[in-house]
Structure formats: structure tokens, C-alpha cells
N, C-alpha and C positions, 0 to 999 in steps of 0.2 A: 405525268400523275395528277389530277387532279381530280374533284366529289362529282364535278358533271358526268366526267370519266365512269366512277363508281357507280353514277347514279346510272348512267344509260345501260351499263353491265345489268342492276339487280333488275330494272323497269321490265327490257327485255327479258328474261326469264319468266317475269312476275305477268306478261303480259301476253305467253303465248306464243313469243321473238315477233309481237306484232308488229314493228319498226313505229306506223301511223299513233295507234293508240301508245305508243312512248313516250311520239315527240309531244301528243294531245298533253299529257300530262307532265311531261318537265317542261314544259309550255317554251318550246319549239320547234325547228323542225327536221324533217327526214331524213334528209342531207347531213342534219346536223345532227344528228344521233347515231351518223357512221359511220358519218367522221370520228367523231367518241369512239366508239367503239375499237374501229379499226387502229387508231392512234392508240390505244392502251396495247391493244394486241403487241402491234410493232415496239414497242418499249420496252415488252412484259418477254416478247420472240416466243411467243403460242399464241397456238389459235385456241382462242377460247368456245369458240362456238365453228357448230359445221352448219356448214353452207348447201344449197341448192341456187348454185345461179349466183346472186346476186343474196339472193331473200336467207335467211337465218331458220334455222329449221332443230337445231337442239347443242346445247352441250357439248364439250371432246370430252372427254376422261380430265383431264387437266381445268376445265372448264368449269365443270364440279369442284373441285377443291377452289378454284379461283373465286366462286362465286360468295361460298363460304367465306371466305375472308372476307369479300367486298362485302357482307353483309357484317364483320365485326366492325366490321372498320367507319362503317356508317353509322351503326349505332354507335357507338362509340365517342364520333364526334354529337351527335346528339346528346349521349352524358354530358359529355363537355360543356353543353350549350347550357344545361340543366343545372346542371354544378355551380356555373358563370354565376346565373341569375339565381342563384339556390344562395351561393355564402357569399352575394353583393348586398343578400340580404331583401331581396325582392319578393314581395308578397301579394305579386299581383301573378297573372297568367291566363292561362285558357284550359281548362279539364276539360277530357272528350269524353266520354262515357259511349259508351254500347252498350247497349242491355236491347231488351226484347219489353213489348209493349206492357206488359202483361206486370216485369218488375218497373217501369218507366211509371205505374200507372197510379199501381196500390203501393209500394214498399218503396221507391224512392221520395216521394215530396218527403217525408221526415225528414230523413237525412239530406238531400238537398239544403232546405230551410233551415236545418243547424247549423249547414258549416258555412251556407251566407252568412250566417250570424258572425261564423268566426273568423272567414276568409272575403269583404268584400268584396274585397279588388280581385279575387278571383271569376273569371265568367266561367260556367257549365254550359258546354254543347253534350245536347243527351241526342243519343242518333241510335235508330230503332229499327230491329232486321231479327235474323233466324241467331237461333246458336250457330251456323256457321259462319253465318257473314260478318259475324263479332267476332268472332275468332279472327277473321282474314282482318278484318284492320285493325286489332290490337297488334298481334307480328306486325302489319304491316307497318307501321306507327301512326296508321291514321284516328286509332282513338287509344286513349292511356290504360282505361279499365273498361274490362270486358265482366258482363253482367249476367249469368243464361243459368242454362238447368245443366246437365252433368256431361253433355256431348264440349264444353270446353277441356276439361280434363285430358283429351285424345289429341291432343295436336301438342309433340313434343317442345316445340318454341315458344308454349305459353308457359309458364308455372301458375298451379290455381289450384285455390281452397275452397272448402264447405261452409259455407255461410249459416244458412239452416234449411232444415225440413222439411217440405209442404206434401197435403194432400189434396184429392180432388174429390170436389162433390158435385152432385148430381140436383138439378136444378128444376123446377115442375112450375109452372100455373097454380096456385092459391085450387086447392078444389080435387088436384089430377090425384088420380086414381095412387097409382107408386103415394104417394105423401099419404096414404091410411096404409100401408105396410109398415110393421114392427122392425123390418133389415131385408133390404133389398139385396135382389143376386143380380147376378149376369143375366138369367133367362129373361129373369122382369123386363130387366132394362131392353136387351134384344125384341121383346113384343113393340115396341114404340118406333120410330125411325129418333133418327140421334143427332146430336148439331154438340158437332166439337170443334177441337181446334185444329190449322192444318199442320200435315205431319211437315216432324221438326219443328214444331211450340209447343211449347207450354207444356212436356210431360206429353204428349200427343203418343210417342212410344210405345210407352205403359202402361196404355187405357189400350190397342191393339194387342199391345202381349196377353194382358189378361182376357179376352174372350178367344184368342188362339189359340193359347193354350187350354183354355174349357171345351176349344170345339164348338165356339159355338161364332155363330156370325149373326155380325153387326149391322145391322144397316145406318150409318148416314149417311144423312140423306142432305147437309149442309156441313162444312167448314168454315171458318174466321180466322183471324190471328188475333183478333179483340176478342176478352169477355166480355165486354159490356153489349158490343154486335152480339154476341152468342146469343144474350142470356133477351135484348131486342126483340127476336126472332123464336126465340122462347117463349115471350110472354104472349105472341104470336099467332103459337099454341102448332105451332110447324113442326115440335118433335120432342123429345127429351135432349135438356142442355147434360153435359158435365165440361166445368169450370174448373179450375186453379181454387185453393180453399180460400185463398188471399183478396179476389176478388169478391164474392160473398163478402168475406168479414169487412172489408173495406166499402162496400155499396152494397147495402140493403136495396135492393128494386123493390118499389112496391107491389105484393099482388101474385111475388114469385115465393115460394117458398123450399128451401137447402135441403139435401139430404144429406146422410153421412153415409161413404163411400170411400173410408181410407182402405175395408177389410175389403174389398173390391180389383185396387189396383195397385199398387208398388208405390210406395212412397220416395218421393223428386227433391231432391239436393238441389239447390240453389250456388253455386258458384260465382267466385270471382277470380279474374284471372289479369293478368300482367304481362309483360314481353318478358324474360328468361333476358339478366343480365343487364336491362335497364336500370334507369337511376333514375328515383323518384322521386321528388320535389317534397320538401316537409306536408307540407298539401295535399298532395296524392295518398301521402299514410294516413293522413288524417279524414280522408273522407273514407277509406279503406275500412280505416276503428270504428269509425263511425255506424256505416254497414254493419260490418264481422264485429260487434266488441267484445268476444271469444276469442278474435286473433291478437296475437302481438307482434309488432314490431321486428324485435330482432329476428323472430319467425321470418318474418316477412324476406328481410335482406339475408337471413342464411337460403332462402330457397329460391331468393333470385341472381345467388352469385354460386351456389351449384351450379356445376359442368361447364360454366363460361372459361 
């Protein structure tokens, strides 16, 4: 039994049993992957995968249990590597942070700047995507930390922590009729074409829920992942924008007016997630605590070890 065999088993399950993709991920050949899987099955004396001819099509019942063990073994192997570097006093390394554009653009710069001052030998790799992909990257080990909205709490492989609450605001060009209203309503917004986030990004679900529950159709004519892009199109007069509050707080756009909308849409909670059972380097804890000062290292350690 060796780690290449274990990685072949894990990646085959992750890649939908497509051995060509597995081979690409593991930098080997498809026949090599097949051989690694078959050799481990022969050593264990059990079929891990169901097959249609030579093609893998799923996990057997024993294979499902074996996969869980394989995942734990590979996680502990990575934990051992991280721990050895920690105990050797190494303060260098790479911290991979997966997050949304909004967090990377408006919230993380202050944290990254402070972190780099404390750990100048640690490189930071920011990866930006949707909350679903962020979760997948943390689960797979591609990212050490994931930062996004409430969606991160839906994955049992992750431990997530609430960090701070934020709301949406409405943005319009200066002089827009909505800017003269004392208090916006959903009916007011629905009278105009709307520009906001793609589905799955930056609290978009709360926006859709509000209109749906009120029984008011919303004319969302343009969507984007980037708050700056949304505000740019609003400034061109293409519609009324709905963006995250921090996008306006950290980046006042000339000629634009922000309108309070916390009473219209449910509040959003930014969460930070790490893989359950993972060993975190000291500098990783430092980054987490700078991002979410209300958290305590002891609480994070307790949550990480729960259920492992």
C-alpha cells in the first residue's frame, strides 16, 4: 500500500470515475492509475469500484467505507507534513485562501497587509470563485481557508465560523428619482431594471427571496460577480444596482448615490471555513484571527477536532 494508490482512489471518486482526469491531476498515465487502483484492491482483497467492462462507474458498498478511510489517511499525511514544518520552527510557506471577489476586493486587503507585516516569509495565494467552488477547494485541500457567505455552513466536511454581518445597498446615479425617496420599498425597485450579482454570489439568494416572498416580479436585466462592474453599468444608466454594503463603504464611486436597503433584504453573514480535522499552521490561525477577531484559537481547535 502506498500514497499514490490512495490518491488514485480518492481522485477517481472526486473526478466522477474519469481516469483521464485523474491521471492529469496526479501527473501520471491512465494505465498507471488503473494499475494503482487494481493493485490496492488485490492487496485488500475487495473491489472498491463498480465496473462496466474496464470503465469505473461507481463505488461498491465496501468501497464507500474504504474511501472514507483513504480520505482520513491522506488528510493525516498532510497534517503530519504541516506539523513537522511547524515544530521545526519554519515561518515560511504558502497560505491558500479561497474567497469571493467582494471579500478579496473590499475586506481582505487590510487583513493581508497586516498579516504580511507579521509573516513576511509566507506567500498568500488568493483564489476567487463562487461559494460552492470555494467549499470544494477547501475540502480537496487546494485551499487552506475559505471565505464566503452562509453557503459554507452546508458542507459537513468543513468547519465554518460566522465572522461578521452585512447588508445590501441600492446604488443609483446622482439625481435618480429613487434618491429622493425617504424610504425605499420593493415596489419602488421593481419599477426599474435591476443590476446585481450572479446567482450564488454575494447574498443574491436573499435578494431573490425578498421579491418572491412579496410576490413582486423583479426585472434583473444584467448580472455580474464584481461589485465594481455592477456600479459601472449603473453609472451608464442601464439600471438600478443592488450591491454589498462594503462595496460602497470601501469604494465611493463619483456620481453615484447609495440608498439604505437593509430593511428590504435579509442580512448576510460572512463565514470562514477550514477542513474538518485539518492541522493548521500558527500563521493560519493568525490570519483567521485577524480576519475575525471575535474568534478564539481554542474554539477553532475544538471545532476542528470534533467528530474526527
